[in-house]
N, C-alpha and C positions, 0 to 999 in steps of 0.2 A: 800569716801562718801561725797556727797554734803549736807551741812547743811543750815538751815534757818539763816537769818541775825539776828543781835542783836536786843534788844528791842528798841534801838535808831532808827534803820532803819524801824522797824514796826511802830513806832510813826510817822516817816516821811511819810510812805505810807498812813496811815490813814489821815494825814493832807492833803495829795494830793487827797484824795478820791479814792485811789487805793486799791485793795485787796491784803493784804500781804500773803506770803506763799512761799513755795519752788516750783519753776517752772523749767521746762527743760531749759538748756542753750539756749539763743536766737540764732536764725539762723544768718548766715552771711548776712549783709545787701544787698538788691538788688539795682542795679543802677537805676537811673531815666530813663524813656523811652527815647530812641534815644540818650542816652549819648555816647554809643559806637555802631558803625555800621560796618557790614561786608564790607570789601574792596576787590574788584577784581583787582584794580590797586594801586600800591605803589612803592616807590623806591626800588632798590635791597637791600636786607638785608645783606649788606656787613659790617662785624664787623671790627672795627679799633683798637680793644683792645687786651690785652694779653689773650691767651686761658687759662692759669693757673688761672687767677682771675675769668674768666667766669665759669670754672668748679667748683671752690670753692664756688662761689655765688649760682650756681644751687644747689649744694649739701646742702647749708644752707637752701634754700627753701624746699628741700626734708626733712630736719629735722623737719621743721614746719609742713609739710603735714603729717608726720608720727605721729604727736600728735593728729590729727583730726580724727573723725570717717570716715572711707573710703567712706561711702555713702553720706557724707555731700556734698552739691552742691555749686559750684562756678559759679557765674553769669558773663558771658562775652557776652555783647550784648543780643541777643535773646536766647543764649545757656545756658543750665544748665549742668555743667560738674562735674561728681563725683570726689571727691578728689582722689580716687584710680586711675582713668584714668589719671588725671593730674600728679600724682606721677610717674606712669609708663612711661608717655611720657618724663618727665624731666629726669628720671633716664637713659633712653635710650640715650637722648641727651648728658647727662654728659659723658657717656661712649664714644660717638662719639667725643666729644671735647677732650677727653684724647688722642686721636690719633693725635692731633695737625693738624687738616685739614687746608687747605688754606681758605682764606676768601670766594673765589668762591665756594669751595666744601661745606663749612658750609652753605652758602646761599642756595645752591641747596638742602641740607638736610632739612633746615627749610621749604622751599617750599613744600617738600615732606611730612613732618610730621605735619605741622600746617596750620590752616586758620588764616587770619589776620583781626583784628578789629582796629578801630581808632575813635578818637573824630572828628566829622565832621568839627569843626571850628579850629582845631589845638590847640596847647598849648603854654604857656609861660614857659620857662625854667629858673630856678634860681639854685644856688648851695649852699651847706653847707659842713662843714668840722669839724674836731675834733680839737678844739682850745687847746692851751697850755697856762696856766695862772700861773704866779708866785704866790706862797702861803707860809704861815707860820702856824705853829701849835699854836702859842701864839700871841695874839693881841699886837701891839705896836703902836707908833705914826704914822708909815707909813702904816702898814698892819692892817687896822681897818674896813674893809668891810667883813661881814660874808658870808661864803658859808653855807647855812642852810640845814639841813635835814628835813624830814617830821615832822611837828608839831604833838605833842601827841593829840591835841584837834581837828585836821582836820578830817572831816568825808566825805567820798565819797559814794554816793548812785547811783546805777544803776537802773534806772526806769524800765528796762526790767525785773528786779527781782520781781516786784510787780504787774504784770498784767497791763491791761488797754491798751496794745499795743502802748506804746509811740514810738517816733521816734527811729529807730535803733541806739544803741550806746549812747542814751541820758543819761546824768548823772547830778547829783546835787552835788556841793561841798560846804561845810560850816562848821560851828561848832555849838554845842548845847548850847543854852543860855536859862536857866530856862525852859527846856523841849521843846524848839522850835529850829528847824534848821534855822540858820540865815547865810547870806553870810559871807564868810571869808574876812578878811581885804585886801584892795588893796595894791599895791606896796608901795606907799608913807607911809602908816601907818605901814607896816611891817618893812620898813627900818628905820623909826623914832623910833619905839618901840623896835626893836631888836627881835621881835617874841619870847617872853620868853618861849613858849612851844615847840620851835624848837631847836634841838641840833645843835651846831656849828661844822661843819666838818673841817673848815679851815678858815684862814683870808687872804684876798687879798688886794692889794694896789690900784687897778684900778676899780672903779665902772662901767666904760664903758665896760671893759673886762668882768666883772661879768655879766653885762646885756647881752652881746652877747653870753656868755657861756650858759645863760638861753635860749636864742633864739635857739642856736644849740642843746641844750638838753643833750649833753655829751661832756666831755673834760678831759684833763689831768691837774692835779694840780702839779706844780713843786716846790719842797721844797729846802731849803738852803743846805741840806746835799747831794743833787744830786738825791734824790729819787723822784719818781713820783707815783701819785695815780689817778686812773681812777674813775670819778664820772659820774653818769647818772641821767636821769629824775626819781625822786621819787614820785612826786605829784605836782599839781599846786593849786593855791588858787581859781580856778574856775572862776576868773574874765575874761571878754572878752579880746582877744588880739587886740591891736591897733598898727598899723605899724607906727613907728616914722619916717620912710623914707617918707611915704605918708604925714604925718603931716608937715614935713619940706618942701616938695614940695608944699603943699597947702598954706603954709605961705609965699611962695616965697623965702625961704632961700636956697633951692637947686633946680636945674633943674632936671627933671625926670631921665635923664641919669646919674646924679651924685648921685642918692639916693641908692648907694650900701653900703655895710658894710664899705668899705674903705672911701667912700665919707662922710658918717655919722660920722665916727671917726675923719676925718680931720675937719669937721665943728664944732663938739663939742670941739675939742682941741683948735680951734681958738676962741670959744665963751664959756669959762668955766663958766661964770655967768649964762648961759642958760642950763647948763648940767642937773641939777635936774628937772627943769620944763619939759624938753624934755623926759627924762627917765621916769618920773612919769606919763607922758601922756599915757603910756602903763600900765594899772592897773594889768595886769596879772603877776604873780610871780611864779617862778619855784623853788621847793625844790628838793634837790639831794639825792642820795644814793650811797654808794660805790659800784663799779663794780669789776669784776675779770679782767682778762687780755684783754678781747675783748670788744669793744663798741657794744651795743645792740640796735636794732631798736624797733619799736613799737610792733613787733610780738614776742619779746623776743628772737630773734636770732641775731647772729653776722652780722654786716653790712660790706660790701666790698667796698673799695675805687674804684670809677670809674664804679661800677656795681650796687650798690644799689640805688634805687630811693625812694622818698617819694611822695605819692599821696593821694587823698581823698579816704578813705576806703568805702565811700558810692557809689563810682563810679567804682574804680578799685579793683578787688578782691585780697586778700592778697597772696603774694608769687609768683604771676604769672610772666611768662617770657614776656618781652616787648622789643621793639626796639626803642631807642631814636634817633631821626633824626633831626639835625639842619643843613640845607644846608649852604655852604660857601657863604658869602656876599662880594660884591666888597668893597674894602677899609677897611675890617676888618681882623685882623690877624687870620689865620686859627686856631691857637692854642687857641685863646680866645673863639670862639663861635662855630666852626664847630664840629659836633658830629655825629657819625654813629656807634652805639654801642648797643649790646644786654645788657639788664639790667633786674634786678629782683625787683619786687615791694615788698619791705621789711620794709618800714617805713612810717610814717605819720607825719603831722605837723599842728599846729593850723592855720597857714596862708595858708595852701595848701588846697583849697576848690574848688570843681567842677571839671568837666572833663578837663578844660583848664589850669591846674596848675601842674607843675612837679618840684620837687627839686632833684638835683643830688648830691649824696654824693661823695666827692673827697678824703676822707681819712684825714691824718694829715700831718703836716709839712708846711713850708713856701709856697711851690708851690701849695699845696692843698688850703691853705687859700687865696692865690692870685687868683687862678682860680675860686674858689667859690665866692669870692668877685666881680669878674668881670662879671660872667655869668648872663646875662639877655637878652634872645634872644627868638624869636619865632621859632617854629618848629612843629614837629608831634611826637606823641607817638603811636606806634602800639602795640597792645596786641595780643599775639599768643595763639590760642586755638587748642588743639590737634585734628587732624583729626580722623575720625572713619573708620572702614573697608568699610563703604558704600561710602566714598568719592572717 
């Protein structure tokens, strides 16, 4: 049974001039007009990946759809597709993939079963991965940077719960001070004060590694006894995200093509006196929570290396099947940027906004980190909508 919010949230609603009360769950956000258009022409949907990972990723999206009301509508371009129809189409595709078809046979099946939509202006692809950060249970002179859990005084408010038809997915994050909701502290203040209301999950020795762990949202903590613990996004302080890569480019410290994770790490290592200034330029701070064995995306389902993508949920509906396409470029190593791959939209990120941004999850390990750090390329993302009997 869904219950009303606490008195704190009701007070916030009144302060915003909204009507408190228990309302139905908000509908999935609709994309802006012309964000995705139906395409009659597109490259062949030839998948270059492992069928086993594709089948696993499809079934993970099926788990997500099984949690939704079957009549809920998914918006793809001008179409409104019931969750039940999407579930049926993906379940049939997963069974077909289990037969290990050739790339040509799979492409033919996709053309038979799905219509294709895409962003008219193309997309910029970047990558992310599951980092591994050395950690300790107890603070010492070396391991003195805290991995923090969600603070006890942090309040998250969904405006959709209080009427007034705010922007889909809009939230407020803060803390209560003398009966008022005020913004939560920014990164510099949290790191200076130690966030006394936040539990410490572990201690790490590298603030830059901790910063990128927050950017990635999920990662492994490796302890001295050989054990590992998976942590993931628990909450944020609600402050805006500021790209330190863009900052360094704007300041003339890095060229645009150097502003990758690896490039930023090298620059900060070469300029340690600038480290805190640059990191604090991003006021957003992420608090973590322990996870089980599998990393989870924003939909609360497991992500699959090479198959999961993160997009803007205001444009691309959750869980849908897509096709990531980055054509080979002269003078660029194919392994670095070429991509021709069926993917599932199972994650989101604060820096991934609009129809023209896509983040590809590459998994964990050194190879995943290297490829995620290198990827910055233009391409296309095609979204597949199941055909009807009338097609």
